[in-house]
ZADOVO-242488 format. One record per residue: y, x, z of N, C-alpha, C in turn. Coordinates in steps of 0.001 Angstrom, whole numbers, plus 500000, padded with zeros to 6 digits. Example, Ala and Ser with C-alpha at 12.3 -4.5 7.8 and 13.67 -1.06 7.14 Angstrom:
494310513190507800495500512300507800496700513200507800
497750512850507080498940513670507140500030512900507870
END
This chain:
498806500854500000500000500000500000501250500894500000
502140500708499018503346501536498989504419500914499894
505548501632500021506572501188500973507182499833500586
507361499591499299507935498308498883506990497155499217
505711497383498968504721496347499309504705496092500815
504810497173501581504799497018503036506071496323503518
507202496643502896508455495984503265508380494489502951
507806494153501786507638492737501424506724492023502427
505671492717502829504756492135503824505489491900505144
506319492855505535507046492706506804508003491515506779
508605491261505629509468490082505503508649488808505699
507459488781505085506595487603505238506146487449506689
505852488577507338505445488521508749506567487934509602
507806488307509315508937487766510087509089486250509845
508862485831508618508898484387508338507776483687509111
506598484279509086505471483707509836505805483607511321
506454484638511850506805484636513271507738483477513609
508731483257512765509662482161513026508919480821513064
508020480633512117507265479380512095506328479261513293
505742480383513713504844480367514870505599479955516139
506781480527516343507551480201517554508007478748517532
508377478277516356508846476891516247507710475907516543
506521476210515998505384475303516191504867475321517623
504910476494518263504390476590519635505428476172520666
506707476120520232507819475806521137507920476797522285
507446478022522055507519479063523084507286480414522426
507412481471523225507135482804522703508281483767522942
508136484982522425509103486057522637509558486616521291
510567485994520679510998486417519340511581487833519293
512474488153520249513197489421520171512296490643520078
511380490773521010510491491933521052509379491888520026
509095490705519488508130490626518393508763491157517115
509990490710516837510674491141515615510980492634515626
511258493198516789511613494627516841510427495535516559
509206495031516724508025495900516622507258495747515311
507741494934514380506967494626513162506645495881512357
507656496721512060507419497895511209506450498877511877
506554499017513190505667499957513900504212499526513753
503941498245514021502547497775513981502026497747512548
502847497262511610502359497147510233502136498517509604
502955499511509964502731500868509456501413501417509985
501155501182511261499896501650511834498696501052511101
498685499738510927497502499075510371497371499230508855
498482499486508178498416499543506715498596500936506123
499041501917506959499245503267506437498537504344507265
498166504041508490497752505108509399496335504923509948
496061503786510547494830503637511323493589503426510446
492469503911510969491159503730510332490501502490510964
490541501381510264489970500129510778489204499425509673
488363498488510043487612497687509084487692496221509522
488545495420508874488691494020509295487380493242509266
486444493642508421485144492948508355484241493336509515
484594494394510211483792494884511331484723495336512453
485349494364513153486377494704514153485883495604515283
484595495573515573484048496375516668483411497669516194
483697498073514966483183499333514419483452500457515437
482418501173515838482548502143516932483491503296516605
483621503647515328484435504808514955485863504448514554
486250503193514750487614502780514380488644503438515288
489868503603514762490971503964515648491286502766516550
491806503050517728492129501978518695493644501776518775
494027500500518982495439500185519207495557499314520445
496383499745521382496633498969522603498069498464522552
498209497144522551499537496530522513499966496288523954
500543497326524561500802497271525999501883496249526352
502887496086525479503940495066525734503400493713525253
502439493188526008501621492060525567502367490807525179
503558490553525770504268489313525458504769489273524016
504770490417523333505158490445521914503972490240520985
502878489699521517501624489555520782501734488853519421
502642487892519226502696487252517905502846488244516753
503580489327516961503716490329515897502372490977515597
501616491284516630500278491854516429499386490856515703
499414489588516114498580488570515467498896488465513972
500196488470513641500581488320512231500100489504511398
500232490720511949499760491907511222498238491838511046
497520491489512106496053491410512028495606490353511010
496293489225510996495916488160510057496112488614508619
497249489224508324497503489684506951496615490869506578
496092491578507567495149492667507288493754492128507003
493486490875507411492201490256507113491260490099508278
491749490290509504490875490139510671490538488669510944
491442487763510577491185486320510699492147485613509745
491918484317509449492746483632508447494225483532508845
495099483745507882496535483636508129496885482236508644
496169481217508170496448479836508590496308479670510108
495529480534510729495293480429512174496550480764512979
497511481434512362498746481770513079499453480516513597
499251479398512928499890478140513337499358477617514666
498284478230515177497696477752516441498220478523517644
499221479395517437499727480220518544499968479383519804
499373479849520894499555479245522229499099477795522322
498327477318521335497793475961521409496502475969522248
496180474830522822494965474704523627493735475026522766
492888475941523246491668476312522539491867477382521474
493094477793521221493358478797520187492906480182520642
492573481031519637492254482426519945493519483258520105
494659482654519785495933483379519805496776482913520976
496528483479522129497244483080523339498520483913523513
499259483630524575500546484284524788500451485786524965
499311486248525431499063487682525544497721487985524869
497549489186524327496326489518523577495059489438524440
493998488897523853492718488762524542491634489409523676
491129490554524134490158491301523322488806490597523228
488547489637524122487264488929524079487273487787523074
488459487375522641488546486208521766489076486525520370
490009487461520277490738487642519029490232488858518258
489692488671517054489210489810516256490330490812515986
490043492076516229491028493131515977491811493549517199
491793492755518255492496493124519497491576494043520311
492004495273520542491152496246521223491242496186522740
492324495607523282492477495562524741493284494332525141
492855493669526199493632492566526760494786493157527551
496006492685527275497178493238527942498138492132528349
499134492487529096500120491508529550500798491966530812
500024492535531736500615493115532941501239494440532530
502560494496532520503254495647531959502867496947532659
502632497966531859502268499282532357500782499564532286
499956498520532312498519498731532366497923499150531029
498554498718529939498008499022528616497932500515528341
498924501265528784498904502707528517497784503400529306
497460502859530469496324503427531215495010503146530488
494904501948529906493718501632529094493623502603527921
494761502887527304494770503794526156494312505198526559
494746505656527724494285506958528216492763506935528381
492243505822528890490792505691529042490068505729527701
490626505045526692490024505097525353489982506535524824
491091507257525008491173508619524479490190509549525203
490104509406526526489122510201527275487700509848526858
487470508558526651486140508107526232485732508703524899
486673508782523965486376509378522660485956510832522818
486676511547523674486333512968523879484939513106524484
484644512308525490483342512403526158482199512017525230
482476511077524305481431510614523388481358511456522114
482250512434521991482245513265520799482722512541519550
483569511515519747484093510737518624485465511290518205
485823511063516943487105511592516464488152510504516257
487937509311516820488946508276516627490197508571517463
491341508035516986492628508228517655493044506923518325
493688507014519464494177505828520169495697505802520160
496234504631519800497681504414519778498019503318520796
499128503472521498499576502440522442501067502193522248
501427500937522051502838500565521894503326499934523196
504414500465523727504986499895524950506466499614524752
506993498723525590508396498368525516509240499250526411
510542499309526119511392500180526936511584499621528345
511642498302528487511684497736529832510417498070530604
509303498155529876508015498479530489508007499893531070
508865500765530508508936502145531009509390502200532460
509903501085532988510333501056534393509151500888535358
507956500660534789506764500493535634506210501864536041
505893502029537308505370503305537789504073503710537122
503240502726536756501937503048536180502071503784534844
503171503531534122503388504241532855503432505747533100
504110506135534162504276507565534434502991508174534975
502202507413535710500893507904536144499985508134534940
500025507197533992499223507347532772499690508554531967
501004508743531903501548509880531161501100511201531784
501123511271533115500663512501533783499201512782533455
498363511732533467496946511916533177496737512360531730
497482511756530811497333512110529388497656513576529163
498723514060529809499090515466529645498105516382530364
497674515967531553496732516791532326495450517056531541
494964516012530864493716516158530100493963516594528656
495214516920528331495570517447527001495036516555525885
495359515262525984494792514269525060495572514256523743
495179515146522842495836515175521533495252514140520569
494383513277521096493889512126520313494558510823520783
495751510965521371496463509823521945497940509857521539
498456508712521099499887508594520764500471507372521445
501523507564522229502320506452522749503478506229521783
503814504966521537504996504632520738505880503727521582
507157504082521695508088503261522471508949502414521546
508892501085521720509778500155521021511085500125521807
512009500991521425513200501251522226514389500437521696
514435499148522085515516498288521581516663498111522582
516509498641523782517623498690524730517857497429525552
517061496371525308517271495110526033515987494661526717
516119493991527837514986493359528499515428491989528984
514565491272529653514801489846529899516088489574530676
516486490490531555517655490232532400518931490917531933
518892491611530804520085492301530321519742493593529625
520699494503529572520408495807528975519604496649529960
518868497601529413518123498505530291519067499245531227
520228499607530706521178500347531521521638499519532718
521808498193532509522233497327533600521106497116534621
519896496953534144518780496594535031518218497812535765
517857498837534993517315500075535566517335501149534490
518315502029534572518473503038533514517231503910533375
516862504149532109515701505001531833516089506462531686
517380506735531646517826508116531497517460508673530133
517258509984530079516931510673528830515417510612528621
514952509612527885513508509407527714512877510592526998
513560511100525972513018512250525221512737513417526172
513743513743526972513603514872527897512515514622528938
512461513398529440511469513083530480510041513191529942
509802512633528745508435512673528205508042514089527815
509007514871527322508716516276527020508350517018528304
509073516707529396508776517353530680507400516966531198
506942515764530816505608515307531232504507515920530374
504876516684529352503875517386528552503583516776527200
504409515817526758504187515179525456504961515900524354
504422515870523146505202516242521973505991515004521559
507299515089521597508154513922521391508803513972520008
508769512828519325509384512697517995510249511447518022
511501511554517582512393510384517535512539509896516095
512452508575515914512578507991514578513362506687514651
513826506250513476514312504881513307513063503998513215
512858503135514163511636502338514224511509501265513165
512490501162512281512385500218511165512285500956509830
512267502296509864512177503108508650510704503465508423
510116502888507397508674503036507182508270504483506920
509079505202506134508739506591505816508830507474507058
509881507281507857510000508061509097508831507791510032
508449506526510125507324506176511004506033506840510529
505735506737509232504483507317508734504453508821508961
505560509503508689505603510953508900505416511311510366
505997510511511253505847510787512691504395510641513125
503718509644512581502306509464512942501449510615512423
501878511268511345501093512349510744501296513696511444
502326513812512271502587515084512956501426515432513889
500948516661513807499868517115514677500439517586516013
499729517315517077500149517760518411498926518351519101
498600519567518775497380520201519294497496520491520790
496549519977521548496495520263522977497464519469523829
498132518473523238499031517637524034499123516257523381
499354515210524200499546513862523641500892513779522935
501052512737522135502278512585521337503019511322521764
504342511399521717505187510263522098506197510041520984
506137508880520335507092508551519279508140507619519862
509353508130519959510486507359520482511132506639519305
510769505352519141511207504583517976512403503713518348
513555504028517803514763503255518073514756501994517214
514826500841517857514690499571517149515824498608517540
515844497476516849516830496421517119516080495176517580
516390494708518768515747493484519254516161492312518349
515178491536517903515466490415517007515691490830515564
515254492045515202515518492620513877515170491650512729
516127491480511828515890490693510620516480489305510641
516817488811511836517401487469511970518788487641512593
519832487348511833521195487717512223521580487220513615
521259485978513915521712485432515198520825485844516376
519736486564516099518879487057517180519085488542517463
519625489278516485519716490727516634520607491116517819
520037491980518669520747492536519841521237491464520809
520549490311520836520918489232521748519837489080522824
520188489371524058519186489336525122518636487922525342
519421486899524985518978485518525171517761485141524365
517434485943523326516257485651522506515031486443522953
515047486931524184513864487649524697512649486716524749
512827485519525303511678484634525478512022483176525263
512638482870524110513038481492523834512669481134522406
512106479948522210511714479530520860512921478984520092
513003479260518784514092478702517975513846477225517679
514941476496517438514829475091517029514447475019515548
514165473808515077513841473631513651514980474132512775
516212473795513177517381474204512377517528475725512377
517294476350513521517403477808513602516310478490512784
515129477907512774514051478465511953514414478379510477
514958477250510060515369477106508656516380478185508281
517337478411509153518361479426508885517729480813508802
516836481116509743516192482438509769515327482650508528
514547481647508163513660481764506999514476481962505734
515601481284505646516482481439504490517011482874504420
517433483424505560517915484802505600516841485787505178
515608485488505527514494486390505245513950486232503830
514553485329503080514146485159501689513005484196501487
512671483432502511511600482459502390512125481106501936
511223480140501882511570478795501435511705477892502645
512853477198502760513050476274503865512108475086503723
511571474640504869510650473496504841511426472193504988
END
């Protein structure tokens, strides 16, 4: 898939997201929209996966640690072929496989159940250690939110990853600067994340988290003997003008009229 094809897919994913939030009358638009390019680049340009065999033992692993942004993961997985795209309309419905947070026991392609912030990165460290012990060459990726970086468990996981020199592990930070109660700076400043992660023993790379070429190159960088940390600068609500950089869209569903406006902006057809 070339960059134009991937960009076109990302536009469709954003349209799907708007419809999913409208139909479910709930969800987290801001953090879902900010992470689209990161997840779609992983699944379509980087990771070794087989949608026909989601439990393939040699697949690369992906842990979506910022679990409340799960709709973005669901949309990428559906378009990759893990389950029918039509199923996206069941988001958060009773009996659906697509709940508010990822469930690895129900949803094809979901490698870890997440939702309690900070825990996903510890699971990822476990996957990476497991690969080493089993003599496997798969790579583990974990996406976390910047508000999630305020959890103590993130730093415990980071210490363990560096201690065991897990060069088969990559953390990616969706760094959009906003969380549910305001800006990160207002709630709990994260300080110099680049410097902190480097001090913890990670090879740190900073990118524009919406630039597909920058993302792919960052994923290709080798980090021998140390884990890797991709600091991806993103825009909360990316792609929808009235949602971009607005903290109020952290966890609120758009109305029918707002969805029509967003879909029109994204180049889709209004219903």
